[in-house]
C-alpha positions as CSV (number, residue, x, y, z in Angstrom):
1,M,6.8,-20.6,-20.3
2,K,6.1,-22.0,-23.6
3,T,7.2,-25.9,-24.1
4,T,7.4,-28.0,-27.1
5,N,6.9,-31.4,-26.1
6,R,6.8,-33.7,-29.0
7,F,10.6,-33.5,-29.8
8,F,12.1,-33.8,-26.4
9,S,9.6,-36.4,-24.8
10,A,9.3,-38.4,-27.6
11,M,13.1,-38.5,-28.3
12,A,13.9,-39.0,-24.5
13,V,12.5,-42.6,-24.8
14,M,14.1,-43.3,-28.2
15,L,17.3,-42.4,-27.1
16,L,16.9,-44.3,-24.0
17,L,16.5,-47.7,-26.1
18,F,19.1,-46.7,-28.8
19,Y,21.6,-46.4,-26.2
20,A,20.7,-49.8,-24.7
21,I,21.2,-51.4,-28.0
22,E,24.7,-50.0,-29.0
23,T,27.5,-48.2,-27.1
24,P,30.9,-47.5,-28.7
25,A,33.9,-49.5,-27.1
26,Q,36.3,-47.2,-25.6
27,E,39.6,-47.5,-23.8
28,E,39.6,-47.5,-20.0
29,E,41.3,-44.3,-19.7
30,Q,39.1,-42.7,-22.0
31,M,35.7,-43.9,-20.5
32,P,33.2,-41.1,-19.6
33,P,31.4,-41.6,-16.3
34,Q,29.2,-44.4,-16.5
35,F,26.6,-44.0,-13.6
36,I,25.6,-40.8,-11.5
37,T,23.8,-40.5,-8.0
38,V,21.2,-37.9,-7.5
39,T,20.6,-37.0,-4.0
40,T,17.6,-34.8,-3.5
41,M,17.9,-32.6,-0.4
42,H,16.0,-30.0,1.4
43,W,16.9,-27.1,3.1
44,N,16.4,-27.0,7.0
45,M,13.8,-24.5,7.1
46,D,14.1,-24.1,11.1
47,M,17.8,-22.7,10.6
48,E,17.3,-19.1,12.0
49,D,20.8,-17.9,10.9
50,F,20.7,-19.1,7.3
51,D,23.4,-17.5,5.0
52,M,24.1,-18.4,1.5
53,D,27.6,-17.7,1.5
54,T,28.2,-19.4,4.5
55,W,26.8,-22.5,3.1
56,K,28.9,-22.3,0.1
57,S,31.8,-21.9,2.3
58,V,31.0,-24.8,4.3
59,E,30.3,-27.3,1.3
60,K,33.6,-25.5,-0.6
61,E,35.8,-26.8,2.4
62,Y,34.4,-30.4,2.2
63,L,34.9,-30.2,-1.4
64,D,38.5,-29.2,-1.1
65,K,39.3,-31.5,1.7
66,V,37.2,-34.8,0.7
67,T,35.5,-34.9,-2.7
68,A,38.1,-33.4,-4.6
69,K,40.7,-35.8,-3.4
70,N,38.5,-38.8,-3.7
71,D,39.7,-40.5,-7.0
72,H,36.6,-42.6,-7.2
73,I,34.5,-39.6,-7.9
74,M,34.7,-38.3,-11.4
75,S,32.8,-35.2,-11.0
76,S,30.3,-33.4,-8.5
77,S,27.8,-30.5,-8.7
78,F,25.1,-28.7,-6.7
79,Y,21.8,-27.6,-8.3
80,V,19.3,-25.2,-6.3
81,H,15.7,-24.8,-6.9
82,N,14.7,-22.5,-9.5
83,L,11.4,-23.5,-10.9
84,T,10.2,-26.8,-9.3
85,P,7.2,-27.9,-7.0
86,D,9.3,-27.7,-3.8
87,N,11.4,-24.3,-3.2
88,T,13.3,-26.3,-0.4
89,E,14.8,-28.8,-2.6
90,L,18.5,-28.9,-3.7
91,I,20.1,-31.5,-5.9
92,Y,23.8,-33.1,-5.2
93,V,25.0,-35.0,-8.3
94,R,28.0,-37.4,-8.2
95,A,29.4,-39.1,-11.4
96,Y,31.5,-42.5,-11.2
97,G,33.3,-44.5,-13.6
98,S,31.6,-47.7,-12.6
99,W,28.8,-49.4,-10.3
100,A,31.7,-50.4,-7.8
101,D,33.0,-47.0,-7.4
102,I,29.9,-45.7,-5.8
103,E,30.5,-48.0,-2.7
104,K,34.4,-47.0,-3.1
105,A,33.7,-43.6,-3.0
106,S,31.4,-43.4,0.2
107,I,34.3,-45.7,2.1
108,R,37.1,-43.1,0.8
109,D,35.0,-40.1,2.0
110,S,35.1,-41.6,5.7
111,E,38.8,-42.0,5.2
112,L,39.6,-38.6,3.8
113,E,37.2,-37.0,6.4
114,K,39.6,-38.4,9.1
115,E,42.6,-37.3,7.5
116,A,41.0,-33.8,6.9
117,W,40.2,-33.4,10.5
118,P,42.5,-35.8,12.3
119,D,40.9,-34.2,15.7
120,E,37.6,-36.5,16.2
121,T,35.6,-33.5,18.0
122,A,36.8,-31.0,15.4
123,R,35.6,-33.3,12.8
124,E,32.0,-34.5,14.4
125,A,31.7,-30.3,14.7
126,F,32.3,-29.7,11.2
127,L,30.1,-32.4,9.6
128,K,27.5,-31.4,12.6
129,K,27.7,-27.9,11.3
130,Q,27.4,-29.2,7.5
131,R,24.2,-31.3,8.1
132,S,22.3,-28.4,9.9
133,Y,21.8,-27.0,6.6
134,Y,19.8,-29.8,5.5
135,S,16.6,-31.4,6.9
136,H,16.4,-35.2,7.5
137,E,14.3,-35.8,4.3
138,H,16.2,-36.8,1.2
139,S,15.8,-39.1,-1.8
140,D,18.5,-41.0,-3.7
141,E,18.5,-42.0,-7.4
142,I,21.3,-43.7,-9.5
143,Y,21.1,-43.1,-13.6
144,A,23.1,-44.9,-16.1
145,T,24.9,-42.2,-18.3
146,M,24.6,-42.1,-22.1
147,P,28.0,-40.9,-23.3
148,P,27.3,-41.3,-27.3
149,L,24.3,-38.7,-26.8
150,A,26.0,-36.0,-24.8
151,K,26.7,-32.5,-25.8
152,E,29.7,-31.7,-23.5
153,M,29.5,-28.3,-21.9
154,A,33.1,-26.5,-22.1
155,D,32.7,-24.2,-19.2
156,W,31.4,-25.2,-15.7
157,S,32.8,-22.2,-13.9
158,K,29.6,-20.1,-14.0
159,D,25.9,-20.4,-12.7
160,M,24.2,-22.1,-15.4
161,V,20.2,-22.8,-15.9
162,C,19.7,-26.4,-16.0
163,Y,16.5,-27.8,-17.5
164,I,15.4,-31.0,-16.5
165,R,13.1,-33.1,-18.3
166,K,12.0,-36.6,-16.9
167,S,10.0,-38.7,-19.4
168,H,8.9,-42.1,-19.2
169,M,9.3,-44.8,-21.9
170,A,7.0,-47.3,-23.7
171,F,8.1,-50.8,-24.9
172,P,6.8,-51.2,-28.6
173,E,6.7,-54.6,-29.9
174,D,7.3,-53.2,-33.3
175,G,10.3,-51.1,-32.3
176,K,13.4,-51.6,-34.8
177,N,17.1,-50.7,-33.8
178,D,17.9,-49.3,-37.1
179,E,14.9,-46.9,-36.6
180,L,15.9,-45.7,-33.0
181,R,19.4,-45.4,-34.4
182,T,18.5,-43.2,-37.4
183,L,16.0,-41.0,-35.4
184,Y,18.4,-40.4,-32.8
185,T,21.4,-39.4,-35.2
186,E,19.3,-36.7,-36.9
187,Y,17.9,-35.5,-33.7
188,V,21.2,-35.0,-31.8
189,D,22.7,-33.6,-34.9
190,K,20.0,-31.2,-35.9
191,M,18.1,-30.1,-32.7
192,I,20.8,-30.3,-30.0
193,K,24.2,-29.9,-31.6
194,A,22.7,-27.4,-34.0
195,N,21.3,-25.4,-31.4
196,P,24.1,-22.8,-30.0
197,L,21.4,-21.9,-27.0
198,I,22.1,-25.4,-25.6
199,K,25.5,-25.4,-24.0
200,G,25.3,-28.8,-22.6
201,Y,23.0,-31.7,-23.3
202,Y,23.2,-34.9,-20.6
203,P,20.7,-37.9,-21.0
204,H,20.5,-40.5,-18.4
205,R,18.7,-43.9,-18.1
206,H,17.1,-45.4,-14.9
207,A,19.8,-47.7,-13.1
208,W,18.2,-47.7,-9.5
209,G,15.5,-46.1,-7.9
210,T,11.5,-45.6,-7.7
211,D,10.8,-45.8,-11.5
212,G,12.2,-48.1,-14.0
213,T,10.7,-46.4,-16.9
214,E,12.5,-43.0,-16.2
215,M,14.4,-41.2,-18.8
216,M,16.0,-37.9,-17.6
217,E,17.6,-35.3,-19.8
218,A,19.6,-32.3,-18.4
219,L,20.0,-29.2,-20.6
220,F,22.2,-26.3,-19.9
221,V,21.9,-22.7,-21.0
222,D,22.9,-19.5,-19.8
223,S,19.9,-18.0,-18.5
224,M,16.3,-18.2,-18.3
225,A,15.8,-15.9,-21.0
226,D,17.7,-18.4,-23.2
227,L,15.7,-21.2,-22.1
228,E,12.6,-19.4,-23.2
229,K,14.3,-18.6,-26.7
230,M,15.0,-22.5,-26.8
231,F,11.7,-23.4,-26.5
232,E,10.5,-20.8,-28.9
233,G,12.7,-22.0,-31.4
234,M,12.2,-25.7,-31.3
235,D,9.6,-25.6,-34.2
236,A,11.5,-23.6,-36.4
237,L,14.4,-25.8,-35.9
238,A,12.3,-28.8,-36.4
239,K,10.9,-27.3,-39.7
240,E,14.2,-26.5,-41.1
241,A,15.5,-30.0,-40.2
242,W,12.8,-31.6,-41.9
243,P,11.1,-29.2,-44.3
244,D,8.3,-31.4,-45.5
245,E,5.6,-31.5,-43.4
246,A,3.9,-34.8,-44.4
247,A,7.6,-36.2,-43.6
248,R,7.8,-34.2,-40.2
249,K,4.4,-35.3,-38.9
250,E,5.1,-39.1,-40.1
251,R,8.6,-39.1,-38.1
252,N,6.6,-37.7,-34.9
253,K,4.2,-40.5,-35.3
254,V,7.0,-43.0,-35.4
255,M,8.6,-41.3,-32.3
256,S,5.5,-41.3,-30.1
257,K,5.2,-45.0,-30.3
258,Y,8.4,-45.1,-27.9
259,F,6.8,-42.6,-25.5
260,T,4.1,-42.8,-23.0
261,G,3.1,-39.3,-23.3
262,V,3.9,-38.6,-19.5
263,H,6.6,-36.2,-18.5
264,S,7.5,-33.6,-15.9
265,D,10.0,-30.5,-16.1
266,Y,12.2,-28.8,-13.8
267,V,14.5,-25.9,-13.7
268,Y,17.6,-25.6,-11.4
269,S,20.6,-23.5,-11.1
270,L,23.9,-24.8,-11.1
271,V,26.0,-23.6,-8.1
272,A,29.3,-22.5,-9.6
273,G,32.4,-23.0,-7.6
274,L,31.1,-25.9,-5.5
275,G,31.6,-28.7,-8.5
276,K,34.6,-31.1,-9.1
């Protein structure tokens, strides 16, 4: 797959710094999610009778009886391996309105589990069955959302391809707030919002986890073919947005100072029907 690194990677760090500088004030009832938890799990490869539809039915039952009723969880979604280094992994994402809601949601989960399965034996049997699909290995990260930068996806009801890019920021001494703000606005308008292939765009910055320099971008497209088209069209979009070659190169040079040059790419599939 052909990839165009200079726009996504450099802008990833720039956008992170921009968001840290200025976030529009919003009324409490209009606030979008402020944090997401990302749990990377792994399938239990020793499970002999694994069936994807049965797994979905188990998680759907938990979704309906617990997650959907937990007011501290704003949204949730599952993603399975598509093109990643580890075919056993799947990702579970939850979004929250505040840091405090992360802990509150965990407490409420336990309460709702008892309400859903009041008989302790039945409850333990269900949770054991749910856990049986996964290995004991997992990792957790918490990211801060960046709502002003997002391109909201209108339809979450179907399987989608989710492309993840993890970039790493640099901290240039000559960085300027106005410079970041201008670059960001142009980038989102001309490279994300103007691209019909990108159905959703959600950038996140590190909040808690293993790497404080990390910036994660999630882009949603309809298919792997559209992902390929997206990458192939990035150069043309950039030339259309900034037709003067010298100016375009200078822009890339300015952006690159906010970026370490290191990034990683992952492709997952959104599991429709298992999301809140």
